[in-house]
C-alpha positions in Angstrom: -38.2 -17.2 73.9 -39.0 -17.3 69.9 -36.3 -17.8 67.6 -36.4 -14.4 66.1 -36.2 -12.6 69.5 -33.1 -14.6 70.5 -31.6 -13.6 67.3 -32.3 -10.1 67.6 -31.0 -10.1 71.3 -28.0 -11.8 70.2 -27.5 -9.3 67.5 -27.8 -6.3 70.0 -25.4 -8.0 72.2 -22.7 -7.9 69.2 -23.3 -4.0 68.6 -22.6 -3.2 72.1 -19.3 -5.6 72.1 -18.1 -3.8 69.3 -18.9 -0.5 70.2 -17.2 -0.7 73.8 -14.0 -2.2 72.1 -14.0 0.9 69.7 -14.0 3.1 72.9 -11.4 0.9 74.5 -9.2 1.6 71.4 -9.6 5.0 71.5 -9.0 5.5 75.2 -5.8 3.4 75.1 -4.4 5.2 71.9 -2.5 3.9 68.6 0.1 0.9 69.3 3.5 2.3 70.0 6.2 2.2 67.4 8.8 -0.7 67.8 11.8 0.5 69.3 14.6 1.3 66.9 17.8 -0.9 66.9 20.4 0.1 69.4 22.9 2.7 68.1 26.5 1.8 67.6 29.2 3.3 69.8 29.3 7.4 69.4 25.6 7.4 68.3 26.2 6.1 64.6 24.6 3.4 62.7 25.8 -0.3 63.8 27.3 -2.1 60.8 25.1 -5.2 59.7 26.4 -8.7 58.5 27.4 -7.2 55.2 30.1 -4.7 56.8 31.2 -7.7 58.5 31.6 -9.6 55.4 33.3 -7.0 53.5 30.1 -5.5 51.6 28.4 -2.2 52.2 25.6 -0.3 51.5 26.5 3.2 49.5 23.5 5.0 51.3 24.9 4.1 54.8 28.8 4.4 54.3 29.4 7.7 56.0 27.1 6.5 59.2 28.8 2.9 59.6 30.9 2.0 62.4 34.3 0.9 61.2 35.1 -2.8 62.3 38.1 -3.2 64.4 40.4 -5.6 62.9 40.6 -9.5 63.2 36.8 -9.4 64.1 36.0 -10.8 60.6 36.7 -13.8 58.6 36.1 -11.9 55.3 36.5 -8.4 54.2 36.7 -6.8 51.0 36.2 -10.1 49.1 38.8 -12.0 50.6 38.7 -14.7 53.0 40.5 -16.7 55.9 40.0 -20.2 54.9 41.4 -22.8 57.6 42.0 -26.1 56.3 42.9 -27.9 59.8 40.1 -28.7 61.7 41.5 -27.7 65.1 44.7 -27.3 67.0 46.8 -29.9 68.7 47.8 -29.4 72.6 50.5 -32.6 72.5 52.8 -32.7 69.5 53.2 -30.1 67.1 50.8 -30.7 63.9 50.9 -28.6 60.6 48.1 -26.1 60.5 47.1 -25.3 57.2 44.9 -22.7 56.0 44.4 -20.5 52.6 43.6 -16.8 51.8 41.0 -16.5 49.0 40.7 -13.4 46.9 37.3 -12.1 45.3 36.8 -14.8 43.2 37.5 -17.5 45.6 40.9 -18.4 44.1 43.9 -18.8 46.8 46.2 -15.7 46.8 49.8 -16.6 45.8 51.4 -13.2 45.8 51.9 -11.0 48.8 53.8 -7.9 50.0 56.0 -8.3 52.7 55.3 -6.1 55.8 57.8 -6.2 58.6 59.8 -8.5 56.6 57.2 -11.3 56.4 54.4 -12.3 53.8 51.8 -13.1 56.2 52.0 -12.7 60.4 50.0 -15.7 62.2 48.9 -15.0 65.7 47.6 -17.6 67.8 45.7 -16.8 71.4 43.1 -18.5 73.4 39.8 -16.8 74.0 40.9 -15.6 77.4 43.7 -14.0 76.0 46.4 -16.8 77.2 48.8 -18.9 75.2 49.7 -16.1 72.8 52.1 -17.2 69.5 53.4 -15.2 66.9 54.3 -17.3 64.1 55.2 -16.9 60.3 54.1 -20.1 58.1 55.3 -21.1 54.7 53.3 -20.6 51.5 52.7 -23.4 49.1 52.7 -22.8 45.3 48.9 -23.8 45.4 48.2 -20.8 48.2 48.2 -23.2 51.0 49.8 -21.7 54.0 51.3 -24.1 56.6 53.4 -24.3 59.8 53.9 -26.9 62.5 51.9 -25.8 65.7 50.9 -27.2 68.9 49.1 -25.0 72.0 49.2 -25.4 75.7 45.9 -26.1 77.0 42.6 -26.7 75.3 39.9 -24.3 74.4 38.8 -22.1 71.7 41.3 -20.0 69.8 41.4 -17.0 67.6 43.9 -17.2 64.8 44.6 -14.0 63.1 46.2 -13.5 59.5 47.8 -10.2 59.1 48.6 -9.8 55.5 48.8 -7.7 52.3 47.9 -9.1 48.8 50.0 -7.9 46.2 47.0 -6.3 44.6 45.7 -4.3 47.4 47.6 -0.8 48.5 46.3 -1.7 52.4 46.8 -4.8 54.5 44.1 -6.7 56.0 43.9 -8.7 59.2 41.3 -11.6 59.2 40.5 -13.7 61.9 38.9 -17.2 62.7 38.1 -19.3 65.8 39.7 -22.9 65.9 39.3 -25.2 68.5 41.9 -27.3 70.6 40.1 -30.2 72.1 39.9 -31.2 75.6 38.4 -29.5 78.7 38.6 -25.9 78.8 39.6 -24.2 82.0 39.7 -20.3 81.4 42.3 -18.4 83.2 41.6 -14.9 84.5 43.1 -12.0 83.0 46.1 -10.8 85.2 45.6 -7.4 86.5 47.0 -4.1 84.9 50.7 -3.6 85.7 53.4 -1.6 83.9 56.3 -4.2 84.5 56.5 -7.8 83.2 59.2 -10.6 83.9 60.0 -13.2 81.2 62.9 -15.4 80.7 64.9 -13.4 83.4 64.2 -10.3 81.5 62.4 -7.4 83.1 60.4 -5.0 80.7 58.9 -1.8 81.7 56.0 -0.2 80.0 55.5 3.8 79.9 52.3 5.4 78.7 48.7 5.2 78.9 45.9 3.8 76.2 43.4 6.5 75.7 40.4 5.8 73.1 39.8 7.4 69.9 43.6 8.7 69.4 46.9 7.4 68.9 48.6 6.6 72.3 52.5 6.1 72.6 53.6 3.6 74.8 57.4 2.8 75.4 59.0 -0.5 76.5 62.3 -0.6 78.0 64.1 -4.0 78.6 66.7 -4.9 81.4 68.3 -7.9 82.6 69.9 -8.0 86.4 69.3 -4.8 87.1 70.9 -3.1 83.9 69.3 -2.1 80.6 69.6 -4.2 77.6 71.3 -1.9 75.1 71.9 -4.7 72.2 68.6 -5.7 71.4 68.6 -7.3 68.0 66.3 -6.4 65.1 63.2 -8.1 65.1 60.8 -7.9 62.0 62.4 -5.0 61.0 62.5 -3.0 64.0 63.5 -3.3 67.6 60.6 -5.0 68.6 56.9 -5.9 67.5 53.8 -4.9 69.7 50.3 -6.6 69.3 47.4 -5.8 71.2 43.9 -7.3 71.6 41.0 -6.0 73.1 39.4 -8.2 76.1 35.9 -9.8 75.2 35.6 -9.7 71.2 39.6 -10.1 70.6 39.7 -7.1 68.4 43.0 -6.9 66.9 44.6 -3.2 67.2 47.1 -1.6 64.7 50.5 -0.8 66.5 52.9 0.9 64.6 56.6 1.6 65.7 57.7 4.9 65.8 61.4 4.9 67.0 63.1 2.0 68.8 60.7 0.4 71.1 58.2 3.1 71.2 54.8 2.4 69.4 51.9 4.4 68.6 48.7 2.4 69.5 45.3 3.1 68.4 42.4 1.7 70.4 38.7 2.2 69.6 37.1 2.0 73.1 37.4 1.9 77.0 38.2 -1.2 78.4 40.9 -4.0 79.1 43.4 -4.6 76.6 46.1 -7.2 76.6 49.4 -6.3 75.0 52.2 -8.7 73.8 55.5 -7.1 73.1 58.2 -9.3 71.3 61.9 -8.6 71.5 65.2 -10.4 70.6 68.1 -10.7 72.5 70.7 -13.2 72.2 69.3 -14.9 69.1 66.1 -15.8 70.8 62.6 -13.7 70.6 60.9 -13.3 74.0 57.4 -12.2 74.5 56.5 -9.9 77.4 52.7 -9.5 78.1 50.9 -6.6 79.7 47.4 -5.7 80.7 46.4 -2.2 80.0 43.1 0.0 81.1 42.0 2.3 78.3 40.0 5.1 79.9 39.3 8.8 78.7 
């Protein structure tokens, strides 16, 4: 076959292939649009990185979902900065950290809430090993407290505080490791009765997502109600609630005596830690509760 004839046949073949491709494209139709990002709870837009770090997009403020407390290391320009690399599982060692303001300067002035300038909550990621302590503030803005944990693992450290320049408090959290082999503990099943140090604590009330749920706690010993609880942090007791999984730190407010209003954002399991003082000793009763609509 002559060269000119071969070139003509080749060109004709290209035309046929190109026409077939166009036909297939028309038969298949246009490429589908990429799927939209998953919507946040209640169908609202989920917050991006800036929301977690305390920033915001003015065009999406109304649609953004509020991030529960304690999930952020930084918020509204304030940042929790740990200075200690980890937690000790043997002897108590100083755990040091700072709260940095919007200019990166350590905060040195606070407003006391529940009788303390700052509350430090330490708990392992499986919700065991709970501690509620109150560190000491140095002149340079460094907080410090001797601290040890019972077992190795990853711990969440929450700082609950209110800077003097703010009208509202903040709760920031950061993960801190305790070296060693991690052996997770299963979350106990929901129960309304807990025992600690010879005391029996009974919880009444249920957690309902999206509203302020009322829960009450009654303390007894040797089958008799304890009527002489000592004040602790400005009330008859103190309650902390954490959500299983992400360890969201929930706002719980005392209403009267040992009755509290707890606001939970979603269904799921929560761990409640009730601190009470009796005989000049602070005790902590723990409960697992299921929140459902």
